[in-house]
C-alpha positions as CSV (number, residue, x, y, z in Angstrom):
1,R,153.3,-13.8,92.1
2,E,153.0,-15.7,95.4
3,L,155.7,-13.5,96.9
4,L,153.6,-10.4,96.3
5,L,150.1,-11.7,96.9
6,G,150.7,-14.6,99.3
7,P,149.1,-18.0,98.8
8,D,146.4,-18.3,96.1
9,L,143.4,-19.5,98.0
10,G,142.0,-21.0,94.8
11,F,139.2,-20.2,92.4
12,S,135.8,-20.6,93.9
13,W,132.4,-19.4,92.7
14,L,131.6,-19.0,96.4
15,T,133.9,-16.0,96.5
16,V,133.8,-14.8,92.9
17,I,130.0,-14.4,92.6
18,P,129.5,-12.5,95.8
19,G,132.7,-10.5,95.0
20,V,131.4,-9.5,91.6
21,L,127.9,-8.6,93.0
22,I,129.5,-6.5,95.8
23,Y,131.7,-4.7,93.3
24,A,128.7,-4.1,91.1
25,V,126.9,-2.5,94.1
26,F,130.0,-0.4,94.6
27,I,129.9,0.9,91.0
28,W,126.1,1.5,91.2
29,L,126.2,3.4,94.5
30,S,129.2,5.4,93.3
31,K,126.9,7.2,90.9
32,S,124.6,8.2,93.7
33,V,127.5,9.7,95.7
34,R,128.9,11.4,92.6
35,A,125.6,13.1,92.0
36,H,126.0,14.9,95.3
37,L,129.6,15.8,95.0
38,S,131.7,17.8,92.6
39,L,134.2,15.7,90.6
40,S,137.1,17.2,92.5
41,T,135.6,16.3,95.9
42,F,134.8,12.8,94.7
43,A,138.4,12.4,93.5
44,G,139.7,13.2,97.0
45,V,140.2,17.0,97.0
46,P,139.3,18.2,100.5
47,E,135.5,18.5,100.9
48,I,135.6,21.7,102.9
49,K,137.3,24.9,102.0
50,N,138.6,26.9,104.9
51,N,136.1,29.7,104.3
52,S,133.1,27.3,103.9
53,Q,130.7,26.8,106.8
54,C,128.2,24.5,105.0
55,L,127.8,21.0,106.5
56,I,126.7,18.5,103.8
57,T,123.9,16.3,105.4
58,E,121.8,15.4,102.3
59,G,121.9,12.6,99.7
60,P,124.3,9.8,100.7
61,Y,125.3,11.8,103.7
62,T,121.9,10.9,105.2
63,V,123.0,7.3,105.2
64,V,126.7,7.5,106.4
65,R,128.9,10.4,107.4
66,H,131.7,9.3,105.1
67,P,130.1,7.8,101.9
68,R,133.2,7.9,99.8
69,Y,135.1,5.8,102.4
70,T,132.2,3.4,102.7
71,L,132.1,2.9,98.9
72,V,135.8,2.3,98.8
73,I,135.5,-0.3,101.6
74,V,132.7,-2.0,99.7
75,G,134.9,-2.0,96.6
76,I,137.8,-3.5,98.5
77,I,135.7,-6.3,99.9
78,G,134.4,-7.2,96.5
79,W,137.8,-7.1,94.9
80,C,139.3,-9.2,97.7
81,L,136.6,-11.9,97.2
82,V,137.2,-12.0,93.4
83,C,141.0,-12.2,93.7
84,N,141.0,-14.7,96.6
85,F,144.6,-14.3,97.6
86,L,145.7,-14.1,101.2
87,G,147.7,-10.9,100.4
88,T,144.7,-9.1,99.0
89,Y,142.7,-9.9,102.2
90,L,145.5,-8.6,104.4
91,V,145.9,-5.4,102.4
92,G,142.1,-5.0,102.4
93,V,141.9,-5.3,106.1
94,A,144.8,-2.8,106.5
95,A,143.1,-0.4,104.1
96,I,139.7,-0.7,105.9
97,L,141.4,0.0,109.3
98,G,143.1,3.0,107.6
99,F,139.8,4.4,106.5
100,Y,138.5,4.2,110.1
101,F,141.5,6.1,111.3
102,I,141.2,8.7,108.6
103,A,137.5,9.2,109.3
104,A,138.2,9.6,113.0
105,L,140.8,12.3,112.3
106,E,138.4,14.1,109.9
107,E,135.6,14.0,112.4
108,R,137.7,15.7,115.0
109,E,138.3,18.6,112.6
110,L,134.6,18.6,111.6
111,R,133.5,18.8,115.3
112,Q,135.8,21.8,115.8
113,R,134.6,23.4,112.6
114,F,130.8,22.9,112.9
115,G,130.4,22.4,116.7
116,Q,127.0,21.3,117.9
117,A,125.6,20.8,114.4
118,Y,128.2,18.1,113.8
119,F,127.6,16.5,117.2
120,D,123.9,16.3,116.3
121,Y,124.7,14.9,112.9
122,Q,126.9,12.2,114.5
123,E,124.1,11.1,116.7
124,K,121.7,10.6,113.8
125,V,124.0,9.2,111.1
126,P,126.4,6.3,111.4
127,Q,130.1,6.8,110.5
128,L,130.8,4.2,107.9
129,I,128.5,1.2,108.2
130,P,124.9,2.1,107.1
131,T,121.8,0.9,108.9
132,L,119.2,-1.1,107.0
133,T,116.9,1.9,107.1
134,G,119.7,4.0,105.7
135,L,120.3,1.6,102.9
136,V,116.6,1.5,101.9
137,S,116.6,5.3,101.8
138,L,119.8,5.3,99.6
139,F,118.2,3.0,97.1
140,R,115.2,5.3,97.0
141,L,117.5,8.3,96.5
142,R,119.2,6.4,93.7
143,K,115.9,5.7,91.9
144,A,114.9,9.4,92.1
C-alpha cells in the first residue's frame, strides 16, 4: 500500500473531521449544480453543442464559471484530508492543477464562441474559486 499511496501520515481527527465536512459540502452543493444541468452535462458530456449559442450564466454559474470543476476540487480536498496519505495529496494537487489547465482551454473556446458576452461574464464571475458573496448567494439558491 505504501508503494502506491506513499507514506501514511497517520490518522488524525484534525484532518478527518474537516475532510468529512468538506466532502459533505461537496455532496450538498452537487445537488445545486445538478439542478441546473442535464444529467449528461453533469456527467461530463460537452456542455455546448456546436449549434447552440446560449451562454449559461444562472444558478451556480453566477458563483463560478466552472462549477463542476470547483465541486470536484472541493471533493478532492475533502478526500485527501480523510485519507491522509502523501500520495493522495500529490495526486490531488496534480488533479487540481489539471482542472485549472482544462478550464483555461475551455475558456479560450468560450471566448471565441460567445465573444464580448463571455468577456463580460469573465469580469463578473470568478473562474474556480468563489467569492464570499458568491458562496452566500449559492446557499440562498440551494435553499430555494
